[in-house]
C-alpha positions in Angstrom: -20.1 -18.8 9.9 -17.3 -21.3 9.4 -14.3 -18.9 9.7 -12.3 -17.1 7.1 -11.1 -20.2 5.3 -14.6 -21.7 4.9 -15.9 -18.4 3.4 -13.1 -18.2 0.9 -13.4 -21.8 -0.1 -17.2 -21.6 -0.7 -17.2 -18.1 -2.1 -18.6 -15.0 -0.5 -22.4 -14.7 -0.7 -23.6 -11.2 -0.3 -27.2 -10.1 0.5 -28.0 -6.6 -0.6 -30.9 -5.6 1.7 -33.2 -3.4 -0.4 -36.8 -2.6 -1.1 -35.9 -1.9 -4.8 -35.0 -4.0 -7.7 -31.8 -4.2 -9.9 -33.1 -1.3 -12.1 -32.2 1.0 -9.2 -28.8 2.2 -10.1 -26.9 1.4 -6.9 -28.4 -2.1 -6.7 -27.6 -2.8 -10.4 -24.0 -1.6 -10.0 -23.4 -3.6 -6.8 -24.7 -6.8 -8.4 -22.6 -6.1 -11.5 -19.4 -5.4 -9.5 -19.9 -8.5 -7.2 -20.2 -10.7 -10.3 -17.1 -9.2 -11.9 -15.1 -9.7 -8.7 -16.2 -13.4 -8.5 -18.7 -13.1 -5.6 -22.3 -14.1 -5.5 -24.7 -11.3 -4.6 -28.5 -11.2 -4.6 -31.1 -8.6 -3.7 -32.9 -9.5 -0.4 -36.2 -7.6 0.2 -37.0 -7.2 3.9 -40.4 -8.8 3.4 -38.7 -12.0 2.3 -37.1 -12.4 5.7 -39.1 -13.9 8.5 -37.5 -12.8 11.8 -38.2 -15.4 14.4 -37.6 -16.1 18.1 -37.0 -19.6 19.4 -37.1 -21.1 15.9 -34.7 -22.8 13.6 -32.5 -20.4 11.6 -34.0 -19.2 8.3 -32.7 -19.4 4.8 -30.8 -16.1 5.3 -28.0 -18.2 6.9 -26.8 -19.0 3.4 -25.3 -15.5 3.2 -22.0 -14.4 4.6 -22.6 -10.6 4.8 -25.4 -8.1 4.4 -25.1 -4.7 2.6 -28.1 -2.6 3.7 -29.4 -0.3 1.0 -32.5 1.3 2.5 -31.2 4.5 4.1 -32.8 7.2 6.2 -36.3 6.1 5.2 -35.8 2.7 6.8 -38.9 1.8 8.9 -39.1 0.0 12.2 -39.9 -3.4 10.7 -37.0 -3.1 8.3 -34.7 -2.2 11.2 -36.0 -5.3 13.0 -35.1 -7.4 10.0 -31.5 -6.0 10.1 -31.3 -6.6 13.8 -32.5 -10.2 13.3 -29.9 -10.8 10.6 -27.1 -9.5 12.9 -28.4 -11.8 15.7 -28.2 -14.7 13.3 -24.5 -14.0 13.1 -24.4 -12.1 9.8 -22.0 -9.1 9.7 -23.6 -6.0 8.2 -21.9 -3.3 6.3 -23.6 -0.6 8.4 -25.2 -2.4 11.3 -28.4 -1.9 13.3 -26.8 0.2 16.0 -25.3 2.6 13.5 -28.5 3.0 11.4 -30.7 3.7 14.4 -28.7 7.0 15.0 -27.5 7.8 11.5 -31.0 7.6 9.9 -32.1 10.6 12.0 -30.6 14.0 11.1 -30.8 15.4 14.6 -29.4 12.3 16.4 -26.5 12.0 14.0 -25.6 15.7 14.2 -25.9 15.6 18.0 -23.4 12.7 18.1 -21.0 14.3 15.7 -21.0 17.5 17.8 -20.4 15.5 20.9 -17.2 14.2 19.3 -16.0 17.7 18.3 -16.9 17.4 14.6 -18.1 20.8 13.4 -21.8 20.9 12.3 -24.2 23.7 11.6 -26.2 25.2 14.5 -29.4 23.3 14.6 -32.6 23.0 16.6 -35.4 20.4 16.6 -38.9 21.7 16.8 -42.1 19.8 17.3 -44.8 22.4 17.0 -45.4 25.8 15.4 -45.2 27.7 18.7 -41.5 26.8 18.9 -40.6 28.5 15.6 -40.0 32.2 16.8 -37.7 31.1 19.6 -35.9 28.7 17.4 -35.3 31.2 14.6 -34.1 33.8 17.1 -31.6 31.3 18.5 -30.3 30.6 15.0 -29.8 34.3 14.3 -32.9 35.1 12.4 -34.2 34.4 8.9 -33.5 32.8 6.6 -33.2 29.3 8.1 -33.2 25.9 6.6 -35.9 23.3 7.6 -35.4 19.6 7.1 -37.5 16.5 7.9 -35.5 14.3 10.3 -35.5 11.4 8.0 -35.7 12.8 4.5 -33.6 11.8 1.5 -32.3 13.4 -1.8 -33.2 16.9 -0.5 -36.9 16.3 -0.8 -37.7 17.4 2.8 -35.5 20.5 2.7 -36.9 24.0 2.6 -35.4 27.5 2.9 -37.6 29.6 5.1 -37.4 33.3 4.4 -39.9 35.0 6.8 -42.3 34.5 9.6 -45.4 34.1 7.5 -43.8 31.3 5.5 -42.6 29.7 8.7 -46.1 29.6 10.1 -47.4 28.1 7.0 -44.7 25.5 6.8 -45.3 24.4 10.4 -49.0 24.2 10.0 -49.0 22.6 6.6 -45.8 20.6 6.1 -45.6 19.2 2.5 -44.5 15.8 3.8 -45.5 13.5 6.7 -43.2 14.4 9.6 -43.5 14.7 13.3 -40.6 17.0 13.9 -38.5 19.5 11.9 -34.8 20.2 12.1 -34.1 24.0 11.8 -30.6 25.0 10.8 -28.8 28.2 10.3 -28.7 29.2 6.6 -25.2 29.3 5.2 -24.8 31.7 2.2 -22.1 29.4 0.8 -24.8 26.8 0.0 -25.5 28.6 -3.3 -21.9 27.9 -4.2 -22.3 24.2 -3.9 -21.3 21.6 -1.3 -19.0 18.6 -1.2 -19.9 14.9 -1.2 -17.3 12.6 0.2 -18.0 8.9 0.2 -16.2 6.8 2.9 -16.0 3.0 2.6 -14.3 0.8 5.1 -12.8 3.7 7.0 -11.1 5.2 3.9 -12.1 7.9 1.4 -13.4 6.2 -1.7 -14.4 9.1 -3.9 -15.4 12.8 -3.8 -16.9 15.6 -5.9 -18.2 19.0 -5.6 -22.0 19.4 -6.2 -23.4 22.6 -7.7 -27.1 23.5 -7.4 -29.1 24.5 -10.5 -29.8 28.2 -11.0 -32.1 29.6 -8.4 -31.7 26.7 -6.1 -29.6 26.3 -2.9 -29.9 22.5 -2.7 -27.1 20.7 -4.5 -28.7 17.2 -4.6 -28.3 15.5 -8.0 -31.9 14.3 -7.8 -32.9 18.0 -7.8 -30.9 18.6 -10.9 -27.7 19.6 -9.2 -24.5 18.5 -11.0 -21.2 17.0 -9.9 -17.8 18.6 -10.6 -14.2 17.5 -10.2 -12.8 18.8 -7.0 -9.4 18.8 -5.3 -10.3 18.7 -1.6 -8.2 20.0 1.2 -6.9 17.2 3.4 -8.8 18.7 6.3 -12.1 17.9 4.6 -11.2 14.3 3.8 -10.0 13.7 7.4 -13.3 15.2 8.7 -15.3 12.9 6.5 -13.5 9.8 7.7 -13.9 10.9 11.3 -17.7 11.5 10.8 -18.2 8.1 9.4 -16.2 6.5 12.2 -18.1 8.4 15.0 -21.4 7.2 13.5 -20.0 3.7 13.2 -20.7 3.6 9.5 -18.7 1.4 7.1 -20.3 3.1 4.1 -21.2 6.8 4.3 -21.8 9.8 2.1 -20.7 12.8 4.0 -22.0 16.2 2.8 -20.0 19.2 3.8 -20.1 23.0 3.4 -17.7 25.8 4.0 -18.8 27.6 7.2 -17.7 30.8 8.8 -14.9 29.1 10.6 -14.1 26.2 8.3 -15.8 23.1 6.9 -19.0 21.8 8.5 -20.5 18.4 8.2 -24.1 19.0 7.1 -25.3 15.4 7.2 -24.2 11.9 6.7 -26.0 9.5 4.4 -26.0 5.7 5.1 -26.8 4.6 1.6 -25.3 7.3 -0.7 -26.1 7.1 -4.4 -23.0 7.1 -6.6 -24.1 7.4 -10.3 -22.9 11.0 -10.6 -20.0 10.4 -8.3 -18.7 7.5 -10.5 -19.2 9.6 -13.6 -17.4 12.6 -12.3 -14.6 11.0 -10.4 -14.0 8.0 -12.6 -13.8 5.9 -9.4 -15.6 2.5 -9.2 -17.4 3.1 -6.0 -19.6 0.0 -6.3 -16.5 -2.3 -6.4 -15.1 -0.6 -3.3 -18.3 -1.3 -1.4 -18.3 -5.0 -2.5 -14.7 -5.3 -1.6 -15.4 -3.9 1.9 -18.4 -6.3 2.3 -16.2 -9.3 1.3 -13.5 -8.3 3.7 -16.1 -8.0 6.5 -17.4 -11.5 5.6 -13.8 -12.8 5.8 -13.2 -11.3 9.2 -11.2 -8.3 7.9 
């Protein structure tokens, strides 16, 4: 890699690993911020990388750092590309090891719980026959069902009764092999918190409110962000969650539980259009800054 001095002299070249183009808001903002900060950044589609074994290094060696922007829907071949880039000596702002766990809702919550971070009671089920036992363990209906690797709330359903649970298990509305069942928290209708952590520090935060008649607060489901003055405990918990999952960039979603805040899930490639609008914080620049520091050995 040439060391810190070499990177500074030549200028930091950032690869944004993504399957989408610059019209996708986070990609466009990251490219814009990198340019404004004097760095060179390009979008790198996984299919444009040829991972090899026993061959000469590929053209990806021209980069100094990789910023993955694929998220929980990342597929095995895309993970292989990320692993290959790391093996080529490229530091990644969210690396292979972190994404293997963080992309899966059950695995990530299991690791958080193992490190004494409060999370909702959850069970993973693989077939309809497990539903009655799982629901009973969670205290009865309603429960929340999630695909293990969904995004933007699209795989989340509130299950009210046994008949619906049977239908959901037999005819899932999305291609999944297992379902995460969680206790339903009444406070969900009052909104949740999104805290973005970058480089081990809180970058920005907001409260998210669901639209009328909805319990999911995702902006893509017409939820809206609001200014919020978070307790320090919530911010500390978000930073701890990102650290436990070894994530340099993380969107930590939290809800008020019966005994305090709970980490509901942690996103590896959080969107930030609404967050920047509400908070006034330039999240994209913070991500680019963290990437540049990583490239320079910081």
